[in-house]
C-alpha positions as CSV (number, residue, x, y, z in Angstrom):
1,M,0.8,-10.8,5.6
2,I,2.7,-8.7,3.0
3,Q,6.5,-8.8,3.6
4,T,8.3,-5.7,2.5
5,V,12.2,-5.9,2.1
6,L,13.8,-2.2,2.7
7,F,16.8,-1.6,0.5
8,L,19.3,0.8,2.1
9,F,22.3,2.1,0.0
10,I,24.9,4.6,1.3
11,I,28.3,6.0,-0.2
12,F,30.5,7.8,1.8
13,C,33.6,10.0,-0.1
14,L,34.4,12.4,2.7
15,P,37.5,11.3,4.9
16,T,36.3,9.1,8.2
17,L,38.9,8.1,10.7
18,G,40.2,4.6,10.0
19,V,38.3,4.1,6.9
20,V,39.5,4.0,3.4
21,L,37.3,5.9,1.3
22,P,35.1,6.0,-1.2
23,L,33.0,3.4,0.4
24,V,29.5,1.7,-1.0
25,I,27.3,-0.1,1.4
26,N,24.0,-1.7,0.9
27,T,21.6,-3.9,2.7
28,W,20.9,-7.6,1.5
29,D,23.2,-9.5,-1.0
30,F,22.3,-7.2,-4.1
31,E,26.0,-7.1,-5.4
32,N,25.0,-5.9,-8.8
33,A,24.0,-2.9,-7.3
34,T,27.0,-2.5,-5.3
35,V,29.3,-3.2,-8.2
36,T,27.4,-0.5,-10.4
37,A,27.5,2.3,-7.8
38,W,31.2,1.3,-7.4
39,H,32.2,1.2,-10.9
40,S,30.2,4.7,-11.3
41,L,32.4,6.3,-8.7
42,Q,35.6,5.0,-10.1
43,A,34.8,6.4,-13.5
44,G,34.2,9.8,-12.0
45,A,30.5,10.0,-11.0
46,S,29.2,11.9,-8.0
47,P,28.1,10.0,-4.9
48,L,24.6,11.0,-5.6
49,D,24.8,9.6,-9.3
50,A,26.4,6.5,-8.1
51,V,24.0,5.7,-5.6
52,Q,21.1,6.4,-8.0
53,R,22.6,4.0,-10.6
54,G,23.2,1.6,-8.1
55,C,19.5,1.5,-6.8
56,A,18.3,1.6,-10.5
57,V,20.3,-1.6,-11.0
58,C,18.1,-3.3,-8.4
59,E,14.7,-1.9,-9.3
60,E,15.5,-3.1,-12.9
61,E,16.7,-6.4,-11.6
62,Q,13.7,-6.8,-9.1
63,C,16.2,-7.5,-6.6
64,D,14.8,-10.4,-4.1
65,G,11.4,-9.9,-5.7
66,S,10.9,-7.1,-3.6
67,V,12.5,-4.2,-5.2
68,G,11.0,-2.4,-8.2
69,F,8.1,-3.2,-10.0
70,G,6.8,-6.4,-9.9
71,G,7.5,-6.7,-6.1
72,H,5.5,-7.5,-3.3
73,P,1.8,-5.8,-3.9
74,D,0.2,-3.7,-1.3
75,E,-3.3,-4.8,0.5
76,T,-5.0,-4.2,-2.6
77,G,-3.0,-6.2,-4.8
78,E,-1.0,-3.5,-6.6
79,T,2.7,-3.0,-6.5
80,T,3.7,0.6,-5.6
81,L,7.0,2.1,-5.0
82,D,8.5,4.4,-2.7
83,A,12.1,6.0,-2.9
84,L,14.4,8.3,-0.9
85,I,17.8,10.3,-2.0
86,M,19.8,12.4,0.3
87,N,22.7,14.6,-0.2
88,G,24.6,14.6,3.1
89,D,26.5,17.8,2.1
90,T,23.6,20.1,1.8
91,M,20.8,18.2,3.4
92,E,18.7,18.4,0.5
93,V,16.3,15.5,0.2
94,G,14.0,13.9,-2.4
95,A,11.6,11.4,-1.6
96,V,8.5,9.7,-3.3
97,G,5.6,7.3,-2.2
98,D,2.7,5.3,-3.5
99,L,4.1,5.5,-6.9
100,R,2.3,3.6,-9.5
101,R,3.2,2.6,-13.1
102,V,6.7,4.0,-12.6
103,K,9.7,1.5,-12.8
104,N,12.6,4.4,-11.7
105,A,11.3,5.3,-8.4
106,V,14.9,6.6,-7.4
107,G,15.1,8.8,-10.6
108,V,11.9,10.1,-9.6
109,A,12.9,11.2,-6.0
110,R,16.2,12.5,-7.6
111,A,13.8,14.8,-9.9
112,V,12.0,16.0,-6.7
113,M,15.3,17.0,-5.0
114,E,16.9,18.7,-7.8
115,H,13.7,20.2,-9.7
116,T,10.7,21.0,-7.3
117,Y,10.7,22.9,-3.9
118,H,9.6,20.1,-2.2
119,T,11.2,17.1,-0.5
120,L,8.0,14.6,-0.4
121,R,4.8,15.1,-2.2
122,V,3.0,15.3,1.2
123,G,4.1,17.9,4.1
124,D,5.9,17.2,7.1
125,S,2.8,17.1,9.4
126,P,2.0,13.4,8.9
127,I,5.8,12.2,9.2
128,A,6.4,10.8,12.7
129,G,9.5,12.8,14.1
130,A,9.1,15.5,11.6
131,G,5.6,17.0,12.5
132,A,5.6,15.6,16.1
133,Y,7.0,13.0,18.1
134,A,6.0,11.5,21.4
135,D,7.0,9.0,24.2
136,S,5.2,9.1,27.5
137,L,8.2,8.2,29.5
138,V,9.9,11.3,28.1
139,G,7.8,13.8,26.6
140,G,6.4,15.0,23.3
141,A,7.2,17.7,20.7
142,A,5.7,19.2,17.9
143,A,6.9,21.5,14.8
144,T,5.4,23.7,12.1
145,G,6.9,26.1,9.4
146,D,8.4,25.2,6.1
147,G,7.9,21.6,6.4
148,D,9.9,20.8,3.2
149,I,13.0,21.8,4.9
150,M,12.2,20.7,8.6
151,M,11.4,17.3,7.6
152,R,14.9,16.7,6.6
153,F,15.9,16.9,10.1
154,L,13.1,15.4,12.2
155,P,13.3,18.1,14.6
156,S,10.4,16.8,16.7
157,F,12.3,13.3,17.2
158,L,15.7,15.4,17.9
159,A,13.8,17.3,20.9
160,V,12.5,14.2,22.5
161,E,16.0,12.6,22.4
162,L,17.5,15.6,23.7
163,M,15.0,15.8,26.9
164,R,15.6,12.0,27.0
165,S,19.3,12.9,27.6
166,G,18.4,15.6,30.3
167,A,18.0,18.7,28.1
168,T,15.3,21.0,29.4
169,P,12.5,21.5,26.9
170,T,13.5,25.0,26.0
171,T,17.1,23.9,25.4
172,A,16.0,20.9,23.4
173,C,13.8,23.4,21.2
174,Q,16.7,25.5,20.7
175,T,19.0,22.8,19.8
176,A,16.4,21.1,17.2
177,I,15.9,24.6,15.5
178,Y,19.8,25.7,15.4
179,R,20.6,22.2,13.9
180,I,18.3,23.1,10.8
181,K,19.8,26.9,10.7
182,K,23.3,25.4,10.6
183,F,22.1,24.3,6.9
184,Y,19.3,26.9,6.5
185,P,20.1,29.8,8.4
186,E,16.8,32.1,7.2
187,V,14.7,28.9,8.2
188,F,10.8,29.4,8.7
189,G,10.3,27.1,11.7
190,A,9.0,26.7,15.2
191,I,8.7,23.8,17.6
192,I,7.5,23.4,21.4
193,C,8.3,20.7,23.6
194,A,6.8,19.6,27.1
195,N,8.4,16.7,29.3
196,S,6.6,14.1,31.3
197,T,6.9,16.0,34.7
198,G,5.1,19.1,33.2
199,G,8.0,21.4,32.0
200,F,7.5,23.2,28.6
201,G,9.4,25.1,26.5
202,E,9.5,26.6,22.8
203,F,11.9,28.2,20.2
204,N,10.9,29.6,17.0
205,T,12.3,31.8,14.1
206,I,9.0,33.2,13.0
207,N,7.4,35.1,15.9
208,V,4.8,32.2,16.3
209,V,2.4,32.8,19.3
210,I,2.5,30.0,21.5
211,I,-0.4,29.0,23.7
212,V,-0.3,27.4,27.0
213,K,-2.7,26.1,29.4
214,T,-2.1,24.3,32.6
215,T,-3.6,23.9,36.2
216,G,-0.7,25.4,37.4
217,I,-1.2,28.6,35.5
218,P,-4.6,30.4,35.8
219,E,-4.4,32.2,32.4
220,I,-3.5,31.4,28.6
221,L,-0.1,32.3,28.2
222,S,1.3,33.4,24.9
């Protein structure tokens, strides 16, 4: 079995009740990464720069033998790297996966965020929670539209969790889209939802045609 250690790194700089900020927190005992990020903040670096530098230290040091080049290989015996960086102010995201012969994966992720129109080098459709999500106890949801933006908010997962909390399918769809529109008012997107009792709904910003067929409805509705 191949063991993978996930390295998470978060920096908070906005005021939060009861917390003295800035704050640097990461998983595992990777002290050099934490200290590097902290010193970067103290020297005036932006939170994004600080978190990138902290992660880069772990990539260079190959923390725990699992982060960065030379870490645990995949099932074919090759080391491949993944990384994600996110700006909580703008909801911009840069992510990369399956990188080969690259040592600084977080730097590539930052470049994707700042120098391309993409979030990840694949679309939202294969991302659980973005393109689609289902829980037989609750229902399911699927989304379409500008995947590079929509995948940042996991709208399908959000819609299912809203239905779990009692929202109707239509309300769940509306809330998931409005969460995105808060940051991207002109977003091109649509989401459909169905709950486990047969209720369904949709909401979209693009006048997309929705097709529905059920035993309770003799004709296809759109």
